[in-house]
C-alpha positions in Angstrom: 16.8 4.9 -18.5 14.2 2.3 -17.6 14.9 2.8 -13.9 14.3 6.5 -14.2 11.0 6.0 -16.0 10.0 3.4 -13.4 10.9 5.8 -10.5 8.8 8.5 -12.0 5.8 6.1 -12.4 6.2 4.9 -8.8 6.3 8.5 -7.5 3.1 9.4 -9.3 1.2 6.3 -8.2 2.5 6.5 -4.6 1.5 10.1 -4.3 -1.9 9.4 -5.8 -2.4 6.5 -3.4 -1.5 8.7 -0.4 -3.8 11.5 -1.5 -6.7 9.0 -2.0 -6.1 7.4 1.4 -5.8 10.7 3.1 -8.9 12.1 1.5 -11.0 9.0 2.3 -9.6 9.0 5.9 -10.5 12.6 6.5 -14.1 12.0 5.3 -14.4 9.0 7.6 -13.0 10.8 10.6 -15.2 13.8 10.0 -18.3 11.7 9.8 -17.5 9.7 13.0 -16.7 12.9 15.0 -19.8 14.6 13.7 -21.9 11.5 14.6 -20.7 11.4 18.2 -21.2 15.2 18.5 -24.8 14.8 17.2 -25.4 11.8 19.5 -24.4 13.8 22.6 -26.2 17.0 21.5 -29.1 17.3 24.0 -30.4 20.3 22.2 -30.8 18.5 18.9 -33.7 19.5 16.6 -34.8 15.9 16.7 -35.4 15.1 20.4 -36.3 11.4 20.5 -37.7 8.5 18.6 -37.0 7.1 15.2 -36.4 10.5 13.7 -33.7 11.1 16.3 -32.2 7.7 15.4 -32.3 8.6 11.7 -30.5 11.9 12.4 -27.7 10.4 14.4 -27.2 7.3 12.2 -27.2 9.2 8.9 -24.7 11.7 10.4 -22.4 8.7 11.1 -23.2 7.3 7.7 -22.5 10.4 5.7 -19.1 9.1 4.7 -20.4 5.7 3.8 -21.8 6.9 0.5 -20.8 6.4 -3.1 -18.0 8.9 -3.0 -16.5 7.2 0.0 -16.7 3.8 -1.7 -15.2 5.2 -4.9 -12.3 6.7 -3.0 -11.6 3.4 -1.3 -11.8 1.5 -4.5 -9.4 3.9 -6.3 -7.0 3.7 -3.4 -7.2 -0.1 -3.5 -6.4 0.0 -7.3 -3.2 2.0 -6.7 -2.2 -0.3 -3.8 -2.8 -3.4 -6.0 -0.5 -1.9 -8.7 2.2 -1.0 -6.1 2.0 -4.4 -4.4 3.7 -6.0 -7.3 6.2 -3.3 -7.9 7.1 -1.6 -4.6 6.4 -3.9 -1.7 8.2 -1.5 0.7 5.2 0.9 0.9 2.4 -1.4 -0.4 2.2 -3.4 2.8 1.6 -0.3 4.9 -0.9 1.2 2.4 -2.7 -2.1 2.0 -3.4 -2.2 5.7 -4.7 1.4 5.6 -7.0 0.7 2.7 -8.4 -2.4 4.4 -9.3 -0.2 7.3 -10.9 2.3 4.9 -13.0 -0.5 3.4 -14.0 -1.8 6.8 -15.0 1.5 8.3 -16.8 2.6 5.1 -18.8 -0.6 5.2 -19.8 0.0 8.8 -20.8 3.6 8.1 -22.8 2.6 5.0 -24.7 0.1 7.2 -25.4 2.9 9.7 -26.7 5.1 7.0 -28.9 2.4 5.7 -30.3 1.6 9.1 -30.9 5.3 9.7 -32.9 5.7 6.5 -34.7 2.5 7.4 -36.0 4.0 10.6 -37.2 7.1 8.7 -38.9 5.3 5.8 -40.4 2.6 7.8 -42.8 5.2 9.2 -45.9 5.1 7.0 -44.1 2.5 5.0 -46.8 2.0 2.4 -46.1 5.6 1.2 -42.3 5.3 1.5 -41.6 1.9 -0.1 -39.9 3.3 -3.3 -37.5 5.4 -1.2 -36.9 2.6 1.2 -36.0 0.2 -1.7 -33.8 2.9 -3.2 -31.8 3.7 -0.1 -31.4 0.1 1.2 -30.5 -1.2 -2.3 -27.7 1.4 -2.5 -26.5 0.6 1.0 -26.4 -3.1 0.2 -24.3 -2.3 -2.9 -21.9 -0.2 -1.0 -21.4 -2.9 1.6 -20.9 -5.6 -1.0 -18.2 -3.5 -2.7 -16.4 -2.5 0.4 -16.4 -6.0 2.0 -15.4 -7.5 -1.3 -12.6 -5.1 -1.6 -11.4 -5.9 1.9 -11.4 -9.6 1.2 -9.6 -9.1 -2.1 -6.8 -7.1 -0.5 -6.5 -9.8 2.2 -6.1 -12.4 -0.5 -3.5 -10.2 -2.3 -1.5 -10.1 0.9 -1.7 -13.8 1.3 -0.6 -14.3 -2.4 2.4 -12.1 -2.0 3.4 -13.8 1.3 3.0 -17.2 -0.4 5.2 -16.1 -3.3 7.9 -14.8 -1.0 7.9 -18.1 1.0 9.0 -20.0 -2.1 11.9 -17.6 -2.8 15.5 -17.7 -1.7 16.1 -17.2 2.0 18.6 -14.4 1.5 19.0 -10.7 1.0 19.4 -9.7 -2.7 21.6 -7.0 -4.1 21.3 -5.6 -7.6 24.4 -3.7 -8.9 24.1 -1.5 -11.9 26.8 -2.6 -14.4 27.3 0.9 -15.7 26.8 3.4 -12.8 27.7 1.1 -9.9 24.5 2.0 -8.1 23.3 -0.7 -5.8 19.7 -1.7 -4.8 19.1 -3.8 -1.8 16.1 -6.1 -1.0 15.3 -8.2 2.0 14.0 -11.1 -0.1 14.1 -12.4 -3.6 10.4 -11.8 -3.8 10.8 -8.1 -3.0 13.6 -7.9 -5.6 11.3 -9.4 -8.3 8.4 -7.1 -7.5 10.5 -3.9 -7.4 12.9 -4.4 -10.3 11.6 -3.6 -13.8 11.5 -6.4 -16.3 13.1 -4.2 -18.9 16.1 -3.7 -16.7 16.5 -7.5 -16.5 15.9 -8.1 -20.2 18.6 -5.5 -21.0 21.0 -7.1 -18.4 21.5 -3.7 -16.7 22.1 -5.3 -13.3 24.2 -8.0 -11.7 22.4 -9.8 -8.9 23.9 -11.3 -5.8 22.8 -12.9 -2.5 24.2 -11.6 0.8 26.7 -14.5 0.7 28.0 -13.4 -2.7 26.3 -16.0 -4.8 25.6 -14.7 -8.3 22.0 -14.9 -9.4 20.9 -15.5 -13.0 18.1 -13.1 -13.7 15.6 -13.9 -16.5 12.1 -12.8 -17.5 9.5 -15.6 -18.0 5.9 -14.6 -18.9 6.6 -11.0 -18.0 7.8 -12.0 -14.5 11.3 -11.8 -13.2 12.9 -15.1 -12.2 16.1 -15.3 -10.0 18.1 -18.5 -9.9 21.3 -19.1 -7.9 24.4 -20.1 -9.9 27.7 -21.8 -8.9 29.6 -18.5 -9.0 30.7 -16.9 -5.7 31.8 -13.3 -5.9 31.5 -12.0 -2.3 34.6 -9.8 -2.6 33.2 -8.2 -5.8 29.9 -7.5 -4.0 31.5 -6.0 -0.9 33.6 -3.7 -3.0 30.5 -2.5 -4.9 28.6 -1.9 -1.7 31.5 0.0 -0.1 31.9 2.2 -3.2 28.2 3.0 -3.4 27.9 3.7 0.3 30.8 6.1 0.2 29.5 7.9 -2.9 26.0 8.4 -1.5 27.1 9.2 2.1 25.6 6.1 3.6 27.2 5.3 7.0 28.1 1.8 7.9 29.9 0.8 11.1 33.6 -0.1 10.5 33.2 -3.6 12.1 30.4 -4.4 9.7 32.0 -3.0 6.6 32.7 -6.4 5.1 29.3 -7.8 5.9 26.8 -7.3 3.0 23.8 -7.7 5.3 24.8 -4.5 7.1 24.2 -2.5 3.9 20.7 -3.8 3.1 18.7 -1.6 5.4 20.6 1.6 5.0 20.7 1.3 1.2 17.0 0.4 1.1 16.2 3.4 3.2 18.3 5.7 1.0 16.5 4.5 -2.2 13.1 4.7 -0.4 13.6 8.4 0.4 15.0 9.2 -3.0 11.9 7.9 -4.7 9.8 10.5 -2.8 9.6 14.2 -3.8 11.7 16.1 -1.3 8.7 17.8 0.2 7.0 14.5 0.8 9.9 12.6 2.4 8.7 13.2 6.0 5.5 11.5 5.0 7.5 8.8 3.4 9.2 8.0 6.6 5.8 7.4 8.3 4.9 4.9 5.6 8.2 3.2 5.4 8.0 -0.5 6.1 9.5 -1.7 9.4 12.9 -3.3 8.5 
């Protein structure tokens, strides 16, 4: 039950994140293309001088406005949420949102410079407008650069957490249904599994060598600790049964090697968590494994 609820939550947040990233990206692309077209337009209404510079720079900077910043911040919020729950897509989206922040900051600066050229003419009569536009520009740059740095710190924090975990693949086997989830690290398993599933003891956890992992929840965080129990045969049987039931193909010579199941099972779960009509998009954002 908890896995079903969690899957629905992830689908909603993932789709929301993709829509936000796509919308912000389209705005940025449109502004950049329009800016270059305006720059090379010899028949422009503004032929030369500071007014011409204002025209070109503000065309570039059209996407560096409050709407662009808001879209980037909203996308960053969804990525932040996903980073601790679904690392398989969060790393790709995190890089995309960092680019959004960087480009939005650059276009906001262009917009501010453009308006600076315009309002510096007869500046004694344009001072209020100059303060208004440059103040807003500075605020947009602070938010976007700050967001970029925060996402970078988030990536470093996740990498540091993973570096302290077990150096092994982790498999979670549903005690009732026999379904298997596969993770390339203990850190990924802890981020993507739900604490309720662990508290209810719904899954048995193993490393790729068959070591049983004791799963507990401490301060609302999942903790996996190796035990002295070795159940490699039990794990392999669970993997074979799940792969056969779900139509996952494994080479015969690798059928007894748990590591051979990790990527195919992870890919299967990855695509199952997308609405059918979005699965081609899901393949584009799937982490390299």
